[in-house]
N, C-alpha and C positions, 0 to 999 in steps of 0.2 A: 470586536472591530467594527466601526461604522460602514454601514452598506455603501455609503458615497465615497469612501476612501478608495483610492486607487493604488495598488502596489506598483511601484515602478523599479525595475531592476536595472542597474547601470551595466551598459555593454562595455566590457573590458576587453574584448576580442579585438584582434589585430584588423586592420583594414586589407581585405583579400585583393582588392582591385589592382595594386602595383603587380602582383604575381600574374593574375590574368592578362593585363595589358602587356607584360614582359613576354609571356608565353605566345599571345598574339603577334607581338611585334617582331620578336627574333624570327618566329617561323615565317612570318610574311616576308620579312627581308630576304630570308635564305630561299624561299620558292621564287622569289621575283628576281633574285639575281639570276636564277635559272631562266626565267621567262624573259630576262633581257639578253640571254644568250652566252652567258659567261661560264656555265658549266651544265653537264647534263643532268637530268632528274636521276638521283641516286638514293641509296639508302639512308644518306644523312638526311635528306629531305622527308622521307618517309617516316624515320624514327621521329624527327621534330614534329611531324604532323600527328602522329599517334600520341606522343607522350607529352610534349610542352604545349603545342598547339591545340591539342585535343584533350587528353585526360585532365591536364593541369587546368585548363579553362572550365570544364564541366565541374571539376571539385570547387573552383572559385565561384562558379554560379550557385552552387549549392550553399557555399559559405555566404553569399550575398543574400541568399534567401534567409538564412537565419539572421541576418541584419536586417531584415525587412526592407531589401532594396529591389524593388521590382524590375527597374532599369537594369542594374548589374545581374541579377539573376536571369533575365531574359537574354541579355547580350553576351554574357560570358558562356552560358550554357549553349546557347544556340551556335556561337561561333565555335566552341569546343567540339559540337557535333558536326559542324561544316568541316572542320578538320579531319574528323573521323570517317565521315561519308566520302570526302575526296580522296584520302588514302584509299578506301574500300573500292572506290572507282577505279583506282590505278592497278589495284592488287588483284581483285577477282578476274580479270580478263588474263592476268599474267599466269594464274594458276588453272585456268580453264574452266572457272566456275560460273562465268557470265561474258556475254559478248562485250567487246570494246564500245564504249559509246560513241555515237556519231558526233560530228562538229555541231550538227543542228540541236541534238539532245543536250550537249554541253553548253550550248548558247542559252537555251531555255533554263538549265540548271542554274547557270551564273546570273541571268537576268532574274530569277526568282530571288535569289540572294541579294541582288541589288536593289529590288523592291522592298524586301525586308529591312535591308540597311537603311533605305531612304526614310522609312518610319521611325527607326532610331535615331537618324540623323536630326528629324523633327524634334524629337525628345530632348535632344542636347542643347536646344535653345534655352532650355531651364538649367543647364549645367554651365561649366566653364568652357572657355575658348579653346583650350587645348583639347578638350573631348570633341568639340565641334568640328576642329581641323581633322582629327583622327577619323571621325565618321563621314566627314565630307569626303575625305580622301578614299575611305572604304566604298563608299557609293561609286565613286568615279572608278576605282579598280575594277569592281564587278561589272559595271557597264562596259569598260574598255576591253576586258577579257571576254565578255559575251561578244561583243562587236568583232573582235578578233577571230573568235570561234565561227561566227556567223559568216564573216566574210573570207575566211583562210588567210587574212593579211598578216605576214610576218612583221612587217613595220608596225601596225597596230600593236600585235603581241609584244613587241620590243618596248614600245612605248608604254603599254601597261605594265611591263616588268619595271622599268625605272619609276613609273609613278608609284608602284607596289613598294619599291625600296623606300621610297620617301614616306609612303603610309606607314609602313612598319617602323621605321625609325621615329615618327611622330607618336606612335602608340608607345614604344619603349621610353621615349623622352617624357611623356605624360605619366607613365607609371613611376619611373625613377624620380621625377620632380615630386611625386606624392611621398616617395619614401625619404628623400633628402630634406624636403620641407618640414615634414613632421619631426625628423630628429634634430634639426636645426631650431625648430620653433618659430620660423619665419620663412617667407617666400625667397628662397635661394634661387630656384628655377621657377619663373612665373608660369602660371596656369591661366591667367586671364580671369576677370571677373565673371561672376554668375550672371 
């Protein structure tokens, strides 16, 4: 074999992004319906946070790594671990393993996730419009939740909840558009130009 030859292997694996977007989207919608005040934080949200928002996204991040997608690896693995850390923050105090976080510490936690998300949002300028919308809304959501914690404002928390539902729905739309468009072989649900 010629030393200048390059062996290229065709990637025949499925696109994992729709699974990650659905896990993020559905879990975000459900938590933020709670944040908007429609039902209490309960086992349903905790289970979604552990499994679909958390574990599923970490798996998708690993799958994106295999596909050589740095953005997908970073985003899905990070947000999967976000959900797992958030659930842990809720559960450790409930079992007496750690003190409940203060509103100030939660504001810093959410602010740092907002900063991280801002960097990913900038990266989406090279991706499609649908992902730009998703990540722009994620940034706004984290900063609204941080502000709600910092100020103790129920009104801001409710606004964040409504914005979070929209954010989650935009992620779900983006993931499902990828699935539907792939199977129809055309743009049935538009994602916007790159």
